[in-house]
C-alpha positions in Angstrom: 188.9 18.8 8.9 188.8 22.6 9.3 191.1 23.0 6.3 188.8 21.0 4.2 185.8 23.2 5.1 187.7 26.3 4.3 188.6 24.9 0.9 184.9 23.9 0.2 183.7 27.3 1.2 186.3 28.9 -1.0 185.5 26.9 -3.8 181.8 27.7 -3.5 182.6 31.4 -3.4 184.7 31.2 -6.5 182.2 29.1 -8.2 179.3 31.5 -7.5 181.4 34.5 -8.4 182.3 33.0 -11.8 178.8 31.9 -12.6 177.1 35.1 -11.8 179.8 37.2 -13.6 179.7 35.0 -16.7 176.2 34.8 -18.1 177.5 35.4 -21.6 177.4 38.3 -23.7 174.9 41.0 -22.8 173.8 44.3 -24.4 174.8 46.2 -21.4 178.3 44.7 -21.5 178.4 45.5 -25.3 177.5 49.1 -24.5 180.2 49.4 -21.8 182.9 47.7 -24.1 182.2 49.9 -27.1 181.3 53.2 -25.6 184.6 54.8 -26.5 185.5 52.8 -29.4 186.2 54.1 -32.9 183.2 54.8 -35.1 180.9 54.2 -31.9 178.8 56.8 -30.1 176.8 56.5 -26.9 174.2 58.8 -25.3 171.9 58.6 -22.4 168.6 60.3 -23.1 166.0 60.9 -20.4 162.6 60.5 -22.0 161.6 64.1 -20.8 164.3 65.4 -23.1 162.4 64.2 -26.2 159.6 66.7 -25.6 157.1 64.7 -27.6 153.6 66.1 -27.9 151.4 63.9 -26.0 148.1 65.6 -26.6 147.1 63.1 -29.2 148.1 60.1 -27.3 145.4 57.5 -26.3 145.4 56.6 -22.6 147.2 53.4 -23.3 149.9 55.4 -25.4 150.3 57.8 -22.4 150.7 55.0 -20.0 153.4 53.3 -22.2 155.2 56.7 -22.8 155.1 57.5 -19.1 156.5 54.1 -18.0 159.7 54.8 -19.9 162.3 56.7 -17.9 165.4 56.9 -20.1 167.0 55.7 -23.3 170.5 54.3 -23.7 171.7 54.9 -27.2 174.7 53.1 -28.9 175.4 53.7 -32.6 178.1 52.5 -35.0 178.7 54.6 -38.1 179.5 52.9 -41.4 182.0 54.2 -43.8 183.7 53.0 -46.9 186.8 51.7 -45.0 185.0 49.8 -42.2 182.6 47.4 -44.1 184.1 44.3 -42.6 184.1 45.8 -39.1 180.4 46.7 -39.5 179.7 43.0 -40.4 181.5 41.8 -37.5 179.9 44.2 -35.0 176.4 43.6 -36.5 176.8 39.8 -36.1 178.0 40.5 -32.5 174.7 42.5 -31.7 172.6 39.8 -33.6 174.1 37.0 -31.6 173.4 38.8 -28.3 169.8 39.5 -29.3 169.4 35.8 -30.5 169.7 34.9 -26.8 166.4 33.3 -25.4 166.1 36.0 -22.8 165.3 38.6 -25.5 161.7 38.0 -26.7 160.5 39.3 -30.1 158.1 42.1 -30.0 158.0 43.6 -33.5 160.1 43.6 -36.7 159.6 46.1 -39.7 161.4 47.9 -42.5 161.2 51.7 -42.6 162.6 53.5 -45.7 165.1 50.5 -46.4 166.3 50.2 -42.8 165.6 47.2 -40.9 164.3 47.6 -37.4 163.8 44.8 -34.6 162.1 45.4 -31.2 162.7 42.8 -28.5 162.2 42.8 -24.8 163.5 41.2 -21.6 160.8 40.1 -19.2 157.4 38.3 -19.4 154.1 39.0 -21.0 152.9 41.3 -18.3 156.0 43.4 -17.8 159.2 44.2 -19.7 162.4 44.9 -17.7 164.0 46.3 -20.7 162.9 47.0 -24.4 165.5 47.0 -27.1 165.2 48.8 -30.5 167.9 47.6 -33.0 168.0 49.4 -36.3 170.5 48.9 -39.2 171.4 50.1 -42.6 174.4 49.2 -44.9 174.8 53.0 -45.6 174.5 54.4 -42.2 175.4 51.6 -39.8 173.5 50.6 -36.9 171.9 51.9 -33.7 170.7 50.2 -30.4 168.4 51.9 -28.1 167.9 50.2 -24.7 164.6 51.5 -23.3 164.6 51.5 -19.5 161.6 52.3 -17.2 159.1 51.0 -14.7 156.0 48.8 -15.3 156.7 48.7 -19.1 154.0 46.5 -20.8 155.3 44.6 -23.9 151.9 45.1 -25.7 151.8 48.8 -24.9 155.5 49.2 -26.1 154.4 48.1 -29.5 151.8 50.9 -29.7 154.4 53.4 -28.4 157.0 52.4 -31.0 154.3 52.8 -33.8 153.6 56.4 -32.6 157.1 57.3 -32.2 157.7 56.7 -35.7 155.4 59.4 -36.7 155.9 61.7 -33.6 157.3 65.1 -33.9 160.4 64.7 -31.8 162.3 68.0 -30.7 165.5 67.3 -33.0 167.5 69.7 -31.0 167.4 67.0 -28.1 168.9 64.3 -30.4 171.0 66.5 -32.6 174.3 64.7 -31.6 172.9 61.4 -32.6 171.6 62.7 -36.0 174.9 64.5 -36.7 176.8 61.4 -36.0 175.2 59.4 -38.7 175.6 62.3 -41.2 
């Protein structure tokens, strides 16, 4: 009897471990798996490093900006020899982002580049906001926006002002150089 109980407990522990570790592909896992791979670049950027001029922000924009703590960036650089790999990696990212836990926020094109913004959370609070941009000529970039009390609605506003913001390019020079 004691042996049966031990086997049942052991089986439960193994099952719980396997289920908790295998929730499918995640963006975080993708970042970890590719952080040192060829043609990839990663960088963590505290939001304070961007040095964006907040003086023209509305209260809602300031609140959204201040809710962001850091950005995790992963980029893949396209070149003439990796077109097939680019397609494969793009498909992997699109598959991850098609998971139901990622909710659509906004999608647009900017100078021929496609940008998709999604989030994990509910209508009131986003646990994570994901900005995914791709270009056949450059490759793709993913930014995981992490913070506290991030509102999905306010993040849409923040994305729109960041498009036209004068970001201190010195703070993101490594990323800009990577795609050049």
